[in-house]
C-alpha positions in Angstrom: 0.0 0.0 0.0 2.8 2.4 0.9 4.4 1.8 -2.6 1.1 2.6 -4.3 0.7 5.8 -2.1 4.2 6.9 -3.0 3.4 6.4 -6.7 0.3 8.6 -6.5 2.3 11.2 -4.6 4.9 11.2 -7.3 2.3 11.7 -10.0 0.5 14.4 -8.1 3.7 16.4 -7.6 4.9 16.0 -11.2 2.8 18.1 -13.7 4.5 16.4 -16.6 3.3 13.0 -15.4 -0.2 14.4 -15.0 -0.2 15.5 -18.6 1.1 12.2 -19.8 -1.4 10.1 -17.8 -4.2 12.6 -18.5 -3.8 12.1 -22.3 -3.4 8.4 -21.8 -6.6 8.2 -19.8 -8.6 10.0 -22.5 -7.1 7.7 -25.2 -8.1 4.6 -23.1 -11.6 5.8 -22.7 -11.9 6.6 -26.4 -10.5 3.2 -27.3 -13.1 1.4 -25.2 -15.9 3.5 -26.7 -14.7 3.0 -30.3 -14.3 -0.7 -29.8 -18.0 -1.1 -29.0 -20.1 -2.7 -31.7 -22.4 0.3 -31.7 -19.6 2.5 -32.9 -19.2 0.5 -36.2 -21.8 0.5 -39.0 -21.4 -3.2 -39.6 -22.3 -4.0 -36.0 -19.0 -5.6 -35.3 -16.2 -4.3 -33.1 -13.4 -2.7 -35.0 -10.9 -4.4 -32.7 -8.8 -3.1 -29.8 -5.8 -2.3 -32.0 -7.7 -0.3 -34.6 -9.8 1.4 -31.8 -6.6 2.3 -30.0 -5.0 3.7 -33.1 -8.1 5.8 -34.0 -8.5 7.1 -30.4 -4.9 8.0 -30.3 -5.0 9.7 -33.7 -8.1 11.7 -32.6 -6.9 12.7 -29.1 -3.5 13.6 -30.5 -5.2 15.6 -33.3 -3.3 13.6 -35.9 -5.8 12.3 -38.5 -4.2 9.0 -39.5 -6.9 6.4 -40.0 -7.0 2.6 -40.4 -10.7 2.6 -41.4 -12.6 5.2 -43.5 -14.1 7.7 -41.0 -17.1 8.5 -43.3 -18.2 4.9 -44.0 -17.1 2.8 -41.1 -18.2 4.7 -38.0 -21.8 5.2 -36.8 -23.0 8.6 -35.6 -22.0 7.4 -32.1 -18.5 6.6 -33.3 -18.2 10.0 -35.1 -19.3 11.9 -32.1 -16.7 10.1 -30.0 -14.0 11.0 -32.5 -14.9 14.7 -32.7 -15.1 14.9 -28.9 -11.6 13.3 -28.6 -10.4 15.8 -31.2 -11.8 18.8 -29.2 -10.3 17.5 -26.0 -7.0 16.8 -27.6 -6.9 20.3 -29.3 -7.8 22.2 -26.2 -5.7 20.1 -23.7 -6.8 18.0 -20.8 -6.5 20.7 -18.1 -8.3 23.3 -20.2 -11.2 20.8 -20.8 -11.2 20.2 -17.0 -11.5 23.9 -16.4 -14.4 24.0 -19.0 -16.3 21.3 -17.1 -15.7 23.2 -13.9 -17.2 26.4 -15.5 -20.3 24.5 -16.6 -21.0 22.8 -13.2 -20.2 26.0 -11.3 -17.2 24.5 -9.4 -14.3 26.8 -8.4 -11.0 25.9 -10.1 -8.5 24.7 -7.5 -5.0 26.1 -7.1 -3.6 22.7 -8.2 -5.6 22.9 -11.4 -4.5 26.5 -12.0 -0.9 25.5 -11.7 -1.4 22.6 -14.1 -3.1 24.9 -16.6 -0.2 27.3 -16.2 2.2 24.5 -17.1 0.0 23.2 -20.0 -0.2 26.7 -21.5 3.4 27.7 -20.9 2.4 30.7 -18.8 4.9 32.2 -16.5 2.5 33.8 -14.0 -0.3 32.2 -12.0 -2.3 35.4 -11.8 -5.0 35.6 -14.5 -4.8 31.9 -15.5 -8.6 31.4 -15.1 -9.3 34.5 -17.2 -6.8 33.3 -19.8 -8.5 29.9 -19.9 -11.9 31.5 -20.5 -10.5 33.7 -23.3 -8.9 30.6 -24.9 -12.3 28.8 -24.8 -14.2 31.7 -26.2 -11.5 32.1 -28.9 -11.6 28.4 -29.8 -15.4 28.1 -30.0 -15.7 31.4 -31.7 -13.3 30.5 -34.5 -14.9 27.0 -34.9 -18.4 28.5 -35.2 -17.2 31.0 -37.8 -15.5 28.2 -39.7 -18.7 26.1 -39.5 -20.7 28.9 -41.0 -18.4 29.2 -43.9 -18.4 25.5 -44.5 -22.2 25.4 -44.3 -22.5 27.5 -47.5 -21.2 24.5 -49.4 -22.1 21.5 -47.2 -25.8 22.4 -46.7 -26.1 22.8 -50.5 -24.5 19.4 -51.1 -25.8 17.3 -48.2 -29.0 19.0 -47.0 -29.6 21.1 -43.9 -29.2 18.6 -41.1 -26.3 16.7 -42.5 -24.7 19.8 -43.9 -24.7 21.6 -40.5 -23.3 18.4 -38.8 -20.6 18.2 -41.5 -19.8 21.9 -41.1 -19.3 21.6 -37.4 -17.2 18.4 -37.6 -14.8 19.8 -40.2 -14.6 23.2 -38.4 -13.4 21.5 -35.2 -11.2 19.1 -37.1 -9.6 21.9 -39.1 -9.0 24.3 -36.2 -7.6 21.5 -34.0 -5.3 20.6 -36.9 -6.7 17.0 -36.8 -7.6 16.3 -40.5 -10.4 13.8 -39.9 -13.1 14.1 -42.6 -16.6 12.8 -43.2 -16.5 13.1 -47.0 -14.5 9.9 -47.5 -11.6 11.1 -49.5 -10.5 14.2 -47.6 -11.0 17.4 -49.6 -10.2 16.0 -53.1 -13.8 16.6 -54.2 -13.4 20.3 -53.3 -9.9 20.9 -54.8 -11.2 23.8 -56.9 -13.7 25.2 -54.3 -12.1 28.3 -52.6 -14.8 28.5 -49.9 -13.8 25.0 -48.6 -10.1 25.0 -49.3 -9.4 28.6 -48.1 -11.6 28.1 -45.0 -9.7 24.9 -44.1 -6.4 26.7 -44.6 -7.6 29.7 -42.5 -8.7 27.5 -39.6 -5.5 25.4 -39.7 -3.3 28.5 -39.7 -5.3 30.2 -36.9 -5.3 27.0 -34.8 -1.6 26.5 -35.6 -0.3 29.9 -34.5 -2.0 29.7 -31.1 -4.1 32.1 -28.9 -1.1 34.1 -27.6 0.0 35.2 -31.0 -3.6 36.1 -32.0 -4.1 38.1 -28.9 -0.7 39.8 -29.3 -1.7 40.9 -32.8 -5.0 42.2 -31.6 -3.5 44.1 -28.6 -0.3 45.5 -30.4 -1.8 46.4 -33.8 1.7 47.0 -35.2 4.4 44.4 -36.1 7.2 46.3 -34.3 5.2 46.3 -31.1 4.7 42.5 -31.0 6.7 40.2 -28.7 9.7 38.5 -30.0 7.8 35.2 -29.8 5.0 36.5 -32.0 7.4 38.0 -34.5 9.3 34.8 -34.9 6.1 32.7 -35.2 4.7 35.0 -37.9 7.9 35.3 -39.9 8.7 31.6 -40.0 5.0 30.7 -40.7 4.9 33.2 -43.5 8.2 31.9 -45.1 7.0 28.3 -44.9 3.5 29.1 -46.3 4.7 31.3 -49.2 7.8 29.2 -50.0 5.8 25.9 -49.6 3.0 27.1 -51.9 5.5 28.2 -54.5 7.4 24.9 -54.4 4.2 22.9 -54.6 3.0 24.8 -57.6 6.4 24.6 -59.4 6.7 20.8 -58.8 3.2 19.7 -59.2 1.4 22.1 -61.7 2.1 19.8 -64.7 1.7 16.5 -62.8 -1.3 14.8 -64.4 -1.8 12.7 -61.3 -2.2 15.7 -59.0 -2.7 19.3 -60.4 -2.0 18.8 -64.1 -5.7 18.7 -65.2 -6.8 21.6 -62.9 -7.6 25.1 -64.0 -5.1 27.8 -63.0 -7.2 28.8 -60.0 -7.5 25.1 -59.0 -3.7 24.8 -59.2 -3.2 27.8 -57.0 -5.8 26.6 -54.5 -4.2 23.1 -54.4 -0.7 24.5 -54.0 -1.7 26.6 -51.0 -3.7 23.8 -49.6 -0.8 21.3 -49.9 1.6 23.8 -48.3 -0.7 24.6 -45.3 -1.9 21.1 -44.4 1.5 19.4 -43.9 1.9 22.0 -41.1 0.1 19.3 -39.0 -3.5 19.4 -40.3 -3.7 16.2 -42.4 -6.2 17.1 -45.1 -5.3 16.7 -48.8 -7.0 18.0 -52.0 -4.9 15.9 -54.4 -4.0 12.2 -54.3 -0.8 12.1 -52.2 0.3 8.7 -53.7 0.7 10.5 -57.0 3.0 13.2 -55.7 6.5 13.5 -57.1 9.3 12.3 -54.8 10.7 15.9 -54.6 7.3 17.1 -53.4 7.1 14.3 -50.8 10.5 15.3 -49.5 9.4 18.9 -49.1 6.3 17.8 -47.4 8.4 15.8 -44.9 10.3 19.0 -44.0 7.1 21.0 -43.6 5.6 18.3 -41.4 8.7 18.0 -39.3 8.8 21.8 -38.5 5.0 21.9 -37.9 3.1 24.7 -36.3 3.8 26.9 -33.2 4.0 26.4 -29.5 0.8 26.6 -27.3 -1.4 25.8 -30.3 -3.2 22.8 -31.7 -0.3 22.0 -34.0 2.6 19.5 -33.7 6.1 19.2 -35.1 9.3 20.6 -33.5 7.5 24.0 -33.8 8.3 27.2 -35.8 10.0 28.9 -32.9 12.4 25.9 -32.4 13.3 26.1 -36.1 13.7 29.9 -35.9 15.9 29.8 -32.9 18.2 27.2 -34.5 18.5 29.3 -37.6 19.2 32.5 -35.7 21.7 30.7 -33.5 23.5 29.3 -36.6 23.6 32.8 -38.1 25.0 34.4 -35.0 27.6 31.6 -34.7 29.0 32.1 -38.2 29.0 35.9 -37.6 31.2 35.3 -34.6 28.8 36.8 -32.0 29.0 35.6 -28.4 25.3 36.2 -27.8 22.3 35.0 -29.9 20.5 38.2 -30.9 17.5 39.1 -33.1 15.3 42.2 -33.3 17.3 44.0 -30.6 16.7 41.1 -28.1 19.1 38.5 -26.7 17.9 34.9 -26.8 18.9 33.1 -23.5 21.4 30.2 -23.8 18.8 27.9 -22.2 16.4 28.5 -25.0 19.0 27.6 -27.6 20.0 24.5 -25.7 16.3 23.5 -25.4 15.7 24.0 -29.1 18.8 21.9 -29.9 17.6 19.2 -27.6 14.2 19.1 -29.2 15.7 18.8 -32.6 18.1 16.0 -31.7 15.5 14.0 -29.6 12.9 14.3 -32.4 15.4 13.1 -35.1 16.4 10.2 -32.8 12.8 9.2 -32.3 11.9 9.4 -36.0 15.0 7.4 -36.9 14.3 4.7 -34.4 10.6 4.5 -35.4 11.4 4.4 -39.1 13.9 1.6 -38.6 11.3 -0.4 -36.5 8.6 0.1 -39.2 11.0 -1.0 -42.0 11.3 -4.3 -40.1 7.7 -4.8 -39.1 6.5 -3.8 -42.6 9.3 -5.5 -44.6 6.9 -8.0 -46.3 4.8 -5.1 -47.7 7.6 -3.8 -49.8 7.0 -0.1 -48.9 9.7 2.4 -50.0 11.7 3.8 -47.1 10.7 7.3 -48.0 7.1 6.3 -47.6 7.9 4.9 -44.1 9.7 8.1 -43.1 6.7 10.1 -44.5 4.3 8.0 -42.3 6.6 8.3 -39.3 7.1 12.1 -39.5 3.3 12.5 -40.1 2.6 10.6 -36.9 5.3 12.3 -34.8 4.3 15.7 -36.0 0.6 14.9 -35.5 -0.1 15.7 -39.2 -2.2 12.8 -40.4 -1.1 12.8 -44.0 -0.5 9.4 -45.6 0.4 8.0 -49.0 -2.1 5.2 -48.5 -0.2 2.7 -46.3 -1.8 3.3 -42.9 -4.7 0.9 -43.2 -2.4 -1.9 -44.4 0.1 -1.6 -41.5 0.6 -4.7 -39.3 -0.6 -4.5 -35.7 2.9 -4.0 -34.5 3.3 -1.1 -37.0 0.0 0.5 -35.7 1.2 0.3 -32.1 4.5 1.9 -33.0 2.8 4.8 -34.8 0.3 5.1 -32.0 3.2 5.7 -29.6 4.7 8.2 -32.0 1.5 10.2 -32.2 1.3 10.2 -28.4 4.8 11.4 -27.9 4.4 13.9 -30.6 1.3 15.4 -29.0 2.5 15.6 -25.4 6.0 16.6 -26.6 9.3 14.6 -26.4 10.7 17.0 -23.8 7.6 16.6 -21.6 8.2 12.8 -21.7 11.9 13.4 -20.8 11.0 15.8 -18.0 8.4 13.4 -16.6 10.7 10.4 -16.2 14.2 11.7 -15.8 15.2 12.3 -12.3 16.2 15.8 -11.4 19.2 16.2 -9.1 19.8 19.5 -7.3 23.4 20.7 -7.0 24.5 20.9 -3.4 26.8 23.7 -2.6 28.0 26.6 -4.7 30.5 25.1 -7.2 31.0 24.2 -10.8 33.1 21.6 -12.5 36.2 22.6 -14.4 35.9 23.0 -18.2 36.4 20.1 -20.5 37.4 20.8 -24.1 35.6 18.9 -26.9 36.5 19.4 -30.6 33.3 20.0 -32.7 33.0 19.9 -36.5 
């Protein structure tokens, strides 16, 4: 009993463990519900492995699927999936606060501290107000997106089904999940700007996060923004504009993707395929027909992902930006890492480097394991890397191999989606013991030759 009590005390005093187990608990509940026969249209259970994979993909707002979301799941199953997406997008502690608001319960100090950790806030004061603002922001953007979608979906599917489709895709898009009820993602709407641009807008807004949105609203001018917001907007702009241009250049004459589209369709498809690898998971052209150069660029976009404190995954735009700035300052011979008249702390650079290295190690290990478990399928290694990065960065894009993975492969990708959503550094902080230095001393320098 004492050992069990010590374990609970350890979890209660470690916010990182609470996040890990909180997400795991939601996934387990989702797995049980999706494994029920009433969740499947054929009346048979989808199986524990497939239910676990789907629940993990939804909770981790990824979008990888092993069964067609539109045709396999009943209304019950689809409601479970969209609820998991909403919980995963907002975060476990934010959803806990939402439930407390509804039942009129006061949010405890412990919950406030956990929300502060979950949202990367430095001060406890104003955490409840911040949480309310995030909830209003989230639901407001999702409702606005649903209204835009309804102009097309109500026309195509009728009032009831059209509104349900609009709400589902608005939540899925804002949370960067990429689940769809159409059956083939957004391929049918490749040349429809209302759908494609609405999806892109929701994905970008969800992917930059509330703090950047509020900073833009409060500051009005770019030079008044915080360094974080400036870096997010600049890196996001470069990736979106550069990615769109590359997609158009590489795929505009590919008959398997954009070759037969009108010029407006090619532009829409190029923007769409540049935005969605940033962790959304929708596609408007058949991904299996992409040229290898385009696939490689998509892997890079997926790996970088969105921004911190948002619904997006990846190593994050700020991590990528800090690494680029650090490299530039290094080759310029500067002792401090500086940008926009501000000095970036060494701890930030070290953390960015650690995230990059840890992410690359995880992706490499997972890719090697999948190349072993899926050896009989004969998949190209680039396809395996594409699938692995898509899972780790919670993107959800696939070149069609997900449904055919072995059970071992599905479990490996489920773990990658989980780690990618909670963050590799969170996992490291949760389980690595922290030792405090006793006394005021430092070790002597040790020289290591680099490069």
